[in-house]
N, C-alpha and C positions, 0 to 999 in steps of 0.2 A: 411537185410536179418543177422540173428543171428549167431552165432558162431557155434552153434550146426548142422546148416544147411549147412557147410562147410566140405569138405572132410578131413580127416588130413593129414597131410605131412608128408611121412614115411622115413623123414631126420634122425631121431634120434630113434631108437627102445627103448620101455623101460629100456629094458636090458640093455644097454649101458649107459642110462640117471643114472639109479641105481647103475651104477657101485662101487665094493667097494672101500675104501680110498685106501688099498693095489695096487689095480691095478692099481690106480692112480700113486702112487707112485713109482711104477715100471718103470712107462713111462718116467718121467721125467730124466733119464740118457738120453735116444733116442733123446729129445728135444734138451738137449745140444750140440749134434752133428751136429745139422743144423748149414749150413754154414752162416757168418753174412750176413747181407741186409744193402748194403751198398747204402750211400746216394748220392743225386747229387746237393739236392739243400738246405735242414736244415743243420743249424749247430748244434756245441754240445749242445748248449740250448737246441735245438729241439730232442737232446736225437741220434742221428743219426751222424753218420760220415760224412764228404763232400768226394763225393764218387771217384769211378773209372770206370774204362770203362765196367768193367766185371758185371755189375749188372743185365743183362739179363740172363745171363748163371748163375748167382747168383740163382735167381728165380729157374732155370731150376732144379738145385740141390736140393731146396726147393720141390718141385713138385713131386720129383723125391723119395725122402725120406718121403713124405707122402703117395705116393702111396704101398711104400713098408712096410711102419708100416701097413696101412689098409691090404694088402696081407698076412700079417702073421697074422694079428690077425682074418684073416678070417680062416686060418685054424683051429684055436683054438676057435673059436665062434660058436653060433648056426646058423643052414641051414639060417636062415632069417637076417642075419650079409649082409648089402650091401659090394658088390665087386666093387671096382673102379680100372679103367684103368693104365694101367702101361704107364703113361704122362711122356714123355721125353723132352718136352719142353713147358713152361708155354703157347707160342705163340697159341700151339696146344688144347687147353683145348677144351673137350667137346661140341659139340654144343647143344643148347637148344632143349632138347625134341621138339617133333612135337605137345605135347599136349599143350605146352605153347603158341607157335604159331598158337593162331585162330585167321583164317581168319575173321569172323564172331563173334563180342564180343559181346557175348550174358550174361544177368545176368543171375544164377542160377535160381531167381524168375521166369525167363520168357520162361525157359523149360517145355514141360510137365510133368505129374509127370511119366510117361514112362520113359522117357528118364534122369529123376534127379539121382545121385547118392543116394544111402541108407546113412540115415542120420545116422553118426559114432560121438562118444565121442571126446572131444578134448584131444589130446593127453597130457597122464600124467606128469605135470612138475616136474622139480627136488624142492626141498624146498630152498626156497631164502636162498642163500649162507650167503650175508652180507647185514646188511641194512647199509645205508650212513653214519649214526653214526660211526658204527663200521668200515666199511670202511675208514673214515677219521682217528680213532685213530690209524689205521693198519700201515696208511701214516706216520703218526706225529712219529710213535714209527721207523718207519723204517728209517726217514730221522736223528733222534736222535742217533739211534743204528750204522746203516748200514746196519742191517739185512733185505733185502728186500723180505724174505722167504713168508710171508704172503699175502705181496700184489702180488707178483708173481702166488700165490697158486687163489687167486682171480681172475686174469685176465685170467689164463689159465683155471678154469673152466668157467668163463663166456662165453669166445670169442669162446669156441670148437664149439658150435655150435648154431642152431636156437633155440629149446626150452631152453638150458641154459640162452642164452640173455632175453628170456623172463621169466625164474624164475626169473633173477636176477631184472630187471628193471618192471616190472611191477606191478602195485600198488596193487594188491590182486591177487594173484596168482591162487586162487582157483572160481576167478570171471569170467562171462562172461562178457563182453563188447558189446554190442550191440547198436552203437551207430556210427552214423557216426564222429559226431564232436571230439570226444573224445579217443585217441588213446590208453586210459588203460597206457601210461607210466610213468613213475615218470622221468619228466624231470631235474628237479633238479638233481637226482643220476646220471643221464645219461651225465650231462653236468661236473658234479664235477670229474666224473671216468675217460675223454677225456681229462679235463683239466690239471689232475695229470699226466696222460700216459705220456706227450710229456717229461715230467721232471723225470720221472722212468730209470732205466738202459737198457741198451739196449737188454739184452735178455728178457727183459718182453714185450718192442715194439717187437720185433720179433715174440714171443709168441702169441701177440694178431694178427699179419700179419697171422702166420700161421694157428690158428683156425680159422679166414677168410676164407683163402682157403680153409680148410677142408669142411667149410658150400656150397661153391660156388661148388665146384666138385662134390657135389652130385648132383644122378640121382633122378628129380622129377618126378613124376606120377600123373596125375588129376591135379584139381585146386588148388589153394593157401589158406591156410586156414589164419584166420586174423592172427594169431601169425606168419606164416611167412612174412607180410606184415610189422608187428612189428620190425622185424629183418632186414628188409632192411631200415625201416626210422632210426632206430637206426644205422646201419653200415655206411649208405651216410653220417654221420655227424662227421665218424672218420677225427681228424683233421691229421691223418698220411697219407692223402690223398693229401693235399699239395704237399708232395714230388715226385721230377720226378721217384724216385726210386720205388713207388708203383701203379706205372700208370698203371701195367698190371692188378695187383689186380683189381683196382679203375675200370678199362674199364670194367672189367667181371662183376662186380656188376652193373654199369650202365646198360649193356646187358640186364641184367637179371629182371632189374626195368622197362628198354624201353619195354621188349616182356610181361609184363603183361596184362589180358585182361582189357578192357574197365572200368568193376566194380571195380578193385581192384585200376586203377589209380584215381577212384573217392575218393576210401577211402584214399589214399595217399595227394590227392590236400587239403583236410578237414582237415588232420594232418598238413599238411605243414605250413598252413595257423595260425595255434596256434603258432609256434615257434617265439620265441622273436626275435625283429627285428636286434638283431646282431647275432646271430645264423643263422636267416634267409636269411642275408648278405652275411654270410659266404659260406652258401652253393651257392649261387650264383656265388660270386667271384671264389669258386674253381672251378667250371665247366666253366665258361669263360678262366680263364688259361689253364685248361686242354685242350680245344679245341684249343686254341691260340699256346700252345707247342706243340700241334699235327700238324699244318698246320706249324709252324716257328720253330723248333726244335733247341736250342741254341746247343746239341750236338746229330746230329742226328743216332750215335750210340746206346743211350739211350734206341732207342724205335725199336722195330721190323718193317720191312718194310712196308710202306703203304701199299703195294699190299696184306699184309696180316693182318690188320688191319684195312680195309675201313670201319667195322663198327664201330669204336671208336668213329667219332665224331656224327654220326647221333645217335646213343644212347645216346651221353651226350647232344644233343641238344633237345631229345623227353625228357628226363629229365628236363633239362631246361624250358621246354614249359608245364613241369607238375605244376614247379614252377612259372611262369608267370601266370597262372591260378589262380593260389592261390593267389598272390600276387594283383590279381584283383578283388576276392573274398569279399578282405578286405577294408573297408571306413573308414579313407581314408588307400590307400595301403602302405604297411608295408616298402616298399624303392621306391624310383622315378624309373619310367619307364625307365628312361635313364641307370638306375645302370643294364639293362637288354644288352645296347650297347654293342659290341664286336669291337672296333675301328681296331683290327687286320686284320677284315673284310674288311676294305677300301684298302689293299694292295692286295688282289686277284682279281682274273677276274671275275669283278661284272658281265658283259654283257654273258660272258660263263654260270654263274649260274643262269640270269634272262633267258636265253634261253632255258636252261634245265627246269625249269619250266613252260615256255610256253610251250613246246614241250610234257614233261610228266607229269605233273601238281604233283599232292600227290602221285603219284603211288611209284614203289619201286626203281626209280632212285633218288637220294636224291640232294636237293638244299638248301644252306642258305635263298632263297626268301620264303621255305616253313614256314618258322621263322622267318618273318619279324620284329620280335618284337627285336633280334638281331642286326638288320642293321640299323646304326645309319642314322642321318639325310642328313650326307656329302654326304653317301655312295648313300642314296634312290634320292639324288638330282642328282646324278651322273648317274643313271639307267635311272630315267625319261628323262634326259636331251640326253641323248644319243638313246633313244628309240624313242623321238619325233624326232630328226635328221634323224635315219633310216627309220621312216615310211614316211617322208618329201620325200626323196631320191627315195621310192619305190612308192609312188603317183603320182611324178613326171616323175618317168620311165614309168609308165602304162599309165599314159596320152599321153606320145609320141609315144610307142608302139602303141596306141589306133586309133591314127593319122595318123600313118603311114601303119598301116593295111588297114585303108579307103583310100589308095592313097590321101591324102591328104597334103597340104604343112605344115611341124612344123612350127609353132612360137616360139620362144624363152616364149612371156610372157603367154605360156599353162603350163610353169614349177612354177609358182608361184601363189599366192594369192594378186592379182592385186585389191589396194581399193583406189579409188578417191573419196576423202573427200572435204568439205569447212570448212574451219577454224569458220565460224560463223554460223553453223551447225553439229558442229565434233560430237556431240553423235548421233544424228537423223541420219545421213549420216551414220557411222560407221556402225549403229543397221540395216541400209537399206542393205548394203553392205555384212555384213555376212549372211544375211538372204538370198540373191539372191545365195548366192556363199558357200551354207553349203559342196558341192561337194568337195572344193579346199580346207575346214580350216585346213586338215594336210598338205599344202604346204608351202614352205616359203612366209612371208610377203613382199611386195612391195608397199609401200605406194606414193599417190600422191597428191599434193593438189592443187585443182583445181583453176586454172587462173595462178600458180606459174610454171615458168620455172626450171627442175630442176631433175637429174637422182639419184634415191636413190639408195643409196651405203651403206645405215645403218642409217645414220643421221637422213634422213625423218622418217624412222623408230620409231627412239628413240625420236625424237619431239614429232611424234603422240602417243606416248605412254605417254611420260609426259603430255601432254596438255589435254589428255585424263582421265588420273587418278586424275589430278587437278579438272577437272571441275564434274567429277562423285560424289568425295568425300567432294566438298566443301559445308560448309553448308546450302547455298541459293539454291542450288538444291534440297535437300530434300530426297535423297536417303538413306543417311547414318548419323548418329548420332554420333558423339563424345562423350565419357564418360572419364571425368579427374579422375575418381578414378581408374581406370582399365588401361587409356592410350589407349583404343581400340575403334573402329568405329565397331557401330551395324546398323543393318537394322532399318531405322526410321519406325516407325508406321503408320504415315502419305501418305508414300510413296506406294500403296498398290494397284494402280488404273492399272498399268502396269509393266506387270512383265518381259517382254521384254527386257527390262532395267537390271535388274538384270542378265537375261539370257546373257546380251552381256558382264557385269563384270564377270560370271564365264569363259565365252568363252576367254575373255582379260588374266583372271590370266591362 
């Protein structure tokens, strides 16, 4: 779908985008009055101080200041200027509008002509403030002279709104990109701006965060444009979100991305796969860290109560799923699939997550089992083992109830899968027993060797497993072939006459 077919975002009116430099200068004193943003995780090298306990209230003051500025600007601007609510706490940011939470995720191309919105031109973008070379020269001058004003003005303008982000980082501000594969973003310029950001003075870093808040607080109407998606794509790469003091802002960014329609997610997935391996891995690690620290915060007072931000983890998991999809589209993948594992999940109640997923599926009830790519092999093993044990108990109990309901004498053997096998015909007898007793396959296994006295307390079962696996994988038996190069057994091409034996291996596994 071409950009001309998308409804432009009302986020930044042209009047505001073309504001005179004098008005920009007049706003700078107000920006300097903002309270400092306190860091809880990054050191001085990251440009943010080690934190205090009051960082959440700091952001509250931060948001209040932004709201007051917008209200005062409304009194002297045109009637078309957006009105921002007076938000007293950053935790209570306005909800995503219903237009964004579309239950039917349809592409605009799939709608009938009567339902499509009128085709409007893309919003007029500001002239690109700096080229990459100009920006790097300003940074070098600032480092040598100590005067960061030019750099500060660049960050102030660039991160003030979504249109400004596009104006700064689009390869060609006047061109329309009608391709899924190319975001039209100058990735090298974005990387350079973010790499330098963490080494700039604190007021510059606060200016960037303030601009992001301004953008996320805007009220959205109608579908997003590609320029909106580009802005999300750029903001998601901000290294400031490694710091826990910025998690409130980061959470709202993730929420807006997660609630985009499927067609918009399609664009983001294909843009993600074009990232470098280093940048892609940083995005994944940042999201995994965000989930882990929300589950087990080192300082609980750093975050809002879990009841007020229950949407944090689902939003992050959804964005992580987009990255996982992008990773699977690349051959070879950008990063190993194991890099998506979150070992923190090994310490939560996995069975509760599993039962929630079984009961509600992929409905409104969140469960990590909806995103199995984040669950490690060890955690999956625990889930499978416990589920198997519970099914054994359930099936045995049901058999006992059925016996009693028919007024028959209960027999303890009915609680087990009893197998009688001969050592000389181990595979064939095992196959016959499993075929005859399919209804008992989920019961606990109990093995008896014919002609041998002994009570199976676990030892006979282990011996049966050992003998069976030796015979099945023996080269002379011909079911599997060992490959020296890969150190693996694979199905033998000469043993295709009796698939029931392979079925036995599946049941055994």
